[in-house]
C-alpha atoms as one frame of an Amber mdcrd trajectory, in Angstrom:
protein
  -8.997 -10.256   8.892  -7.419 -10.668   4.952  -7.808 -14.280   3.153  -4.330
 -15.164   2.265  -5.755 -17.724  -0.176  -5.869 -14.331  -2.276  -1.831 -14.271
  -2.909  -2.255 -17.248  -5.265  -2.397 -16.969  -8.946  -3.370 -14.446 -11.730
  -6.437 -16.283 -11.880  -7.333 -14.354  -9.474  -7.788 -11.285 -11.959  -8.824
 -13.229 -15.186  -5.839 -13.210 -17.042  -3.661 -15.936 -16.519  -2.145 -18.616
 -14.399   1.690 -17.309 -13.663   0.969 -14.707 -10.702   0.401 -10.956 -12.026
   1.909 -12.021 -15.460  -1.562 -12.282 -17.922  -0.262 -14.623 -19.904   2.265
 -13.359 -21.494   0.151 -12.271 -24.442   0.378  -8.291 -24.680   0.434  -6.890
 -28.355  -0.408  -4.301 -30.188  -4.018  -5.225 -30.009  -4.833  -4.307 -26.592
  -6.455  -7.487 -25.944  -4.743  -8.641 -22.583  -4.896  -4.472 -21.399  -8.312
  -4.233 -22.424  -8.974  -7.627 -19.924  -6.881  -6.078 -16.990  -8.863  -2.872
 -17.564 -12.509  -4.480 -16.803 -11.037  -5.477 -13.521  -9.409  -2.165 -12.520
 -12.811  -0.441 -13.783 -14.791  -2.274 -11.340 -13.436  -0.852  -8.605 -12.925
   2.641  -9.775 -16.595   2.127 -10.519 -17.006   0.991  -6.926 -16.239   4.013
  -5.677 -15.005   4.221  -1.956 -17.139   3.230   1.131 -15.931   7.088   3.071
 -15.295  10.415   1.093 -11.547  10.963   2.436  -8.844   8.842   2.642  -7.328
   8.440   6.245  -3.511   9.026   6.480  -1.557   7.496   9.478   1.949   6.318
  10.017   3.481   3.644  11.821   6.529   2.090  13.528   9.636   0.819  11.653
  11.799  -2.052  12.392  15.245  -0.447  10.942  15.884   2.838  10.025  18.736
   5.037   8.325  19.449   7.885   5.983  18.813   6.974   2.679  17.792   3.592
   3.748  15.316   2.376   0.763  14.176   3.154  -2.971  11.185   1.735  -4.300
   9.293  -1.288  -3.049   7.434  -5.100  -4.257   4.296  -6.472  -3.655   5.400
 -10.174  -3.109   3.124 -13.327  -4.039   2.046 -13.839  -0.573   1.087  -9.988
   0.170   4.505  -9.025   1.811   5.367  -5.636   0.878   9.575  -5.615   0.509
  11.380  -2.284   0.833  14.198  -1.916  -1.687  17.680  -1.545   0.114  19.261
   1.242  -0.966  21.759   2.077   1.984  20.299  -0.485   3.921  21.975  -3.150
   5.374  19.280  -5.205   5.900  16.108  -6.456   4.459  12.868  -4.637   5.587
   9.264  -6.005   5.206   5.662  -5.505   5.716   3.093  -8.565   6.232  -0.030
  -7.899   4.794  -1.661 -10.278   7.044  -1.060  -8.922  10.095   0.850  -5.574
   9.472   4.091  -6.486  11.183   7.081  -5.370  10.176  10.325  -7.536   9.879
  13.936  -7.142   8.782  16.190 -10.358   6.894  19.567 -10.497   5.815  20.559
  -9.547   1.930  23.529 -11.262   0.447  25.150  -8.108  -0.708  24.615  -4.158
   0.326  26.049  -1.188  -0.342  26.422   1.858   2.133  26.640   4.450  -1.178
  23.541   2.698  -2.792  22.775  -0.793  -3.640  19.758  -0.873  -5.144  16.809
   1.444  -6.450  13.785   0.029  -7.156  12.196  -3.890  -7.686  10.152  -6.106
 -10.171   7.933  -9.172  -9.237   9.227 -11.475 -11.719   6.765 -14.196 -13.433
   8.203 -16.801 -11.387   6.998 -14.932  -8.142  10.864 -13.924  -7.580  11.729
 -10.095  -6.425  14.107  -8.683  -8.198  16.162  -5.942  -7.010  17.157  -3.313
  -9.560  20.992  -2.133  -9.350  22.071   1.041  -8.817  25.546   1.001  -7.628
  25.418  -2.469  -6.348  27.790  -4.980  -8.660  25.743  -8.121  -8.674  22.381
  -8.587  -9.187  19.722  -9.651  -5.981  16.731 -11.014  -5.627  14.204 -12.641
  -3.036  12.585 -16.052  -4.045   9.088 -16.842  -4.073  10.113 -18.956  -0.923
  12.272 -16.176   0.920  15.903 -17.557  -0.439  17.772 -14.352  -0.979  20.501
 -14.576  -3.787  22.930 -13.047  -6.103  23.753 -13.284  -9.610  26.190 -11.878
 -12.104  25.337  -8.832 -14.081  26.728  -7.492 -17.300  26.900  -3.892 -16.784
  27.465  -2.307 -13.904  29.024   1.544 -12.638  27.907   4.198  -9.943  23.890
   5.231 -10.759  23.441   2.505 -13.340  19.802   2.348 -13.264  16.438   3.364
 -11.249  13.439   1.412 -11.399  12.268  -1.423 -14.097   9.382  -3.447 -15.278
   8.272  -6.779 -16.349   8.019  -7.184 -19.953   5.317  -9.048 -21.768   7.854
 -11.823 -22.405   9.257 -11.791 -19.122  11.869  -9.931 -19.994  12.591  -7.872
 -16.735  13.848  -4.456 -17.912  16.117  -2.000 -15.760  15.690   1.456 -16.326
  18.968   3.291 -17.641  19.476   6.114 -14.955  23.361   6.736 -15.967  23.930
   3.916 -17.731  24.271   3.873 -21.629  23.143   0.423 -22.409  20.045  -1.440
 -21.136  20.186  -4.663 -19.131  17.474  -7.135 -19.080  17.238 -10.288 -17.198
  14.936 -13.534 -18.984  12.656 -15.695 -17.714  15.396 -18.126 -17.425  17.775
 -15.870 -15.561  19.660 -14.863 -18.392  21.223 -11.130 -18.433  22.074  -9.292
 -21.262  22.424  -5.987 -22.383  21.246  -3.960 -25.524  21.647  -1.096 -27.574
  19.848   2.673 -26.405  18.868   5.268 -28.881  19.195   7.765 -26.081  21.530
   7.554 -23.350  23.878   9.996 -21.309  26.997   8.317 -19.577  26.930   9.790
 -15.971  23.824  12.107 -16.147  20.328  11.001 -15.322  18.389   9.907 -17.906
  15.566   8.380 -16.930  13.699   7.191 -13.584  11.459   3.862 -13.347   9.955
   2.374 -16.271   5.924   1.268 -17.354   4.551  -1.062 -19.283   2.157   0.340
 -21.140  -1.348  -0.946 -22.636   0.309  -1.810 -26.171   3.724  -3.575 -24.003
   5.789  -1.341 -24.815   8.348  -0.269 -22.038   8.404   3.257 -21.753  10.925
   4.842 -19.430  10.368   8.040 -17.346  12.476  10.960 -18.388  14.535  12.691
 -15.791  16.937  15.164 -17.519  16.096  13.389 -20.894  15.214  16.148 -23.577
  12.987  12.772 -25.245  10.839   9.855 -24.281  12.261   6.421 -25.252  10.620
   2.959 -25.277  10.721  -0.436 -25.677   8.510  -2.121 -28.024   7.022  -5.611
 -27.398   9.113  -6.951 -29.609  12.592  -5.131 -28.559  12.748  -2.364 -30.880
  14.150   0.870 -29.238  12.786   3.997 -30.006  12.692   7.778 -28.612   9.781
  10.087 -29.254   9.291  13.800 -28.710   8.023  14.872 -25.276   6.326  18.577
 -24.571   8.060  19.460 -21.208  11.659  18.641 -20.668  14.729  20.306 -18.295
  16.512  18.997 -14.737  15.072  16.734 -12.581  11.544  16.626 -14.135   9.809
  13.336 -13.670  11.013  10.421 -10.873   8.948   6.883 -11.601   5.656   6.626
 -13.553   2.312   5.526 -13.314  -0.707   3.692 -15.428  -3.611   5.063 -14.814
  -6.832   3.226 -15.445  -7.828   4.502 -18.635  -4.113   3.430 -20.182  -2.584
   7.206 -19.766   1.115   7.065 -18.565   1.701   9.611 -15.860   5.484  10.290
 -14.990   5.894  11.427 -11.303   5.812  15.246 -11.624   7.875  18.073 -10.121
   7.005  21.026 -11.709   4.146  20.402 -14.432   2.067  16.655 -14.899   3.197
  15.392 -18.529   1.394  12.193 -19.586   0.617  10.125 -22.833  -2.237   8.828
 -24.049  -3.287   5.192 -24.868  -2.993   6.855 -28.739   0.854   7.619 -27.869
  -0.208  11.441 -27.815   1.684  13.357 -25.129   0.558  16.221 -23.375   0.751
  17.997 -20.032  -1.493  19.491 -17.224  -0.792  21.931 -14.427  -0.481  20.936
 -10.634  -1.834  22.515  -7.587   1.710  22.138  -5.835   5.055  22.032  -7.668
   8.376  21.925  -6.156  11.413  20.733  -7.234  12.036  16.871  -6.361   8.947
  16.666  -4.830   7.618  13.317  -6.003   8.981  10.421  -6.771   6.680   8.036
  -8.892   2.806   7.397  -8.007   0.663   4.419  -6.905  -3.237   4.258  -8.744
  -6.076   3.672  -6.261  -9.185   1.378  -6.620 -10.884   4.743  -7.174  -8.799
   5.432 -10.119  -6.834   8.576  -8.452  -3.575   8.732  -8.560  -1.175   9.377
  -5.308   1.813  10.764  -6.383   4.708   9.835  -3.785   6.039  12.215  -1.378
   9.604  13.154  -1.578  10.482  16.595  -0.701   6.718  17.384  -0.683   5.180
  19.269   2.190   1.743  17.762   1.036   0.143  15.301  -0.918  -0.751  15.338
  -4.098  -3.489  13.439  -6.810  -5.071  13.265  -9.712  -8.590  12.196  -9.978
  -9.792   9.546 -12.722 -11.537  12.196 -14.181  -8.257  14.485 -14.285  -8.775
  16.651 -11.316  -5.810  17.374  -9.329  -6.149  17.902  -6.043  -4.266  18.124
  -2.456  -4.506  16.559   0.686  -2.267  17.100   4.192   0.329  14.340   5.416
   1.239  13.432   8.469   5.364  12.987   8.129   7.342  15.571   5.294  10.841
  16.150   4.818  13.123  17.214   2.095  13.683  13.015   1.348  10.767  11.651
   2.957   9.700   8.473   0.861  11.041   6.865  -2.730   8.253   4.999  -3.960
   4.647   3.848  -2.883   3.052   0.438  -2.625  -0.699  -0.457  -3.122  -1.717
  -3.485  -0.981  -5.040  -5.124  -2.120  -7.063  -3.737   1.006  -6.596  -0.393
  -0.775  -3.772   1.130   1.506  -1.193   2.707  -0.409   2.295   2.667   1.657
   4.845   5.108   1.128   8.730   3.900   1.151  10.888   5.428   3.590  14.307
   6.522   1.869  14.854   9.028   4.536  11.764   8.865   6.655  12.081   7.661
  10.029   8.337   6.167  10.275   6.396   4.709   7.926   3.343   6.415   6.156
   0.213   5.025   4.483  -2.957   6.366   3.055  -5.817   4.609   3.824  -8.521
   4.704   0.379 -11.125   2.648   1.714 -12.522   0.969  -1.580 -15.940  -0.234
  -2.269 -14.270  -3.234  -4.364 -10.807  -3.431  -3.622  -8.398  -4.557  -6.519
  -7.718  -8.152  -6.498  -4.246  -9.352  -5.524  -3.164 -10.289  -9.149  -4.196
  -6.685 -10.298  -2.173  -5.140  -7.622   0.634  -7.748  -8.365   0.740  -6.776
 -12.491   3.215  -5.817 -14.343   0.678  -3.241 -15.808   0.281  -2.205 -12.405
   3.720  -0.500 -12.018   5.621   0.918  -9.251   8.798   2.854  -8.736
């Protein structure tokens, strides 16, 4: 039985007293990242109990086509699915494994939200896609809405928590950035690269130096927001149409984009490079999850097989139980080492048990470094 008391404070990671917020001390000197990386490497170096992961499925309470996009690990360990076309919220209890639903204040069958962010006060914010209002779930489970400044169809996909506590939405078809301060103030800011009504970026990642990187979808350049709020672009090695979805930070500080045809990553020094995949297909993945042994598991969307990248850079595949052309979007790691894929079109949940010898502490899984779609 898991110890629910683990879900209390960032003190579990040795990096702060606010849930997953790492003391808000990130800057270009990498001090906060190095402290956080120590916690990662304890698990990575610990290895696994069994040599192979076990893939399994489980029933859901609510299933509709295009139901959820992405998920968030809450402070109490529950995994919340982010409602896209769903009319109810759905969550997985980490302690009991029970799936349950809850009422939402606002729903949009055309796609309300896509991705979510755990705020510094423990609230879960859903990222607005076609929603006309913001929506969040408080640390006590209360669902509420709030006003946004910029809303259009297909506006944002995914987001991340900045070092100062601001939540940044990743611009998909939006031509402006949008953020929510730690005090709940919503504001917008100018982007360097944006294309209205085009899929520029999908997902965001907090880098070791505190910069926020947006994951390029059709954008021909990378774009980032520095820890001081400066927006800039940088060259990519590989660009094209519908290339990458979601992003994952590796234990060595590399940023991996969720690949379709080729792997692409940015190292801790900002150098962009590509690498070969074993399996390639259009729109095959939607982000990834860092397992406690250092492997990055890409989340299967249209993929017929699973694919992962080891901490040493070796790419390999493994069998999945359920696959379809639009199965899952986003994934969440429970602190026990289970990776849960978030159902989009899938009628069942799917998880991978990785059997870590030393699981990540809960606060590591909740850290803004530890990004989800």
